[in-house]
N, C-alpha and C positions, 0 to 999 in steps of 0.2 A: 479700464475697459479693454484695452488692446491685449491684456494678458489672458483674457477669456477666450480669445481666438486661438490661443495655444493650449490653454488648460482643458477646454471642453473636448477638443479632439483627442488629446492625450488620455483623458479619463475614459473616453469611449473606447479607445484602442486598448487600454489596460483592462477594461471590463470584458472586452471580447477575448483577449488573451487568457484571462482567468477562467471565462466560461469554456473556452476550448480545452484548456487543461483539465477542468472538471469533468467535461464530457469524455475526454480521452481516458481519464482514470476510471470512469464508470464502465466504459466499453472494454477496457483491458482487464477488469476483474479485481480492482483494488478494494472494492467494498463488498465482495462476495461473502467473506467470512470474518466478521468483526470480533467474534468471541473466541475463535479458535486459538489465536496466539496467547490470549490472556489465560486460557485454561491449560495450554501446553506448558506454561511456566510453572504451574502448580503440580504437574505430574511428577511423581517421585520415581526416579529411575536409579535404583541402586545396583544394577548389574554392571559388570566391568566391561571393558572393551573386548576381552577374550570371550566372555559369555555371549555378547551380542554377535560376534563373528560366528560362534557355533550355532546360535539360533538361526542365523541367516542361511547357514549351510544345511540345517535340518529342514528348513522351509522349502528348499529346492528339491 
């Protein structure tokens, strides 16, 4: 019974900490684009580093 006096406040504190970090990640935009990184892996980019540099210069 005495252990409950320690375990219950610890579990409430842990739940509040987890809730805070979940709220913080939502406010900072962590969940804005869930599919973008998965699609970016599948994009085929065969251009070389030199070609990408030339494309950036032409875009300016």
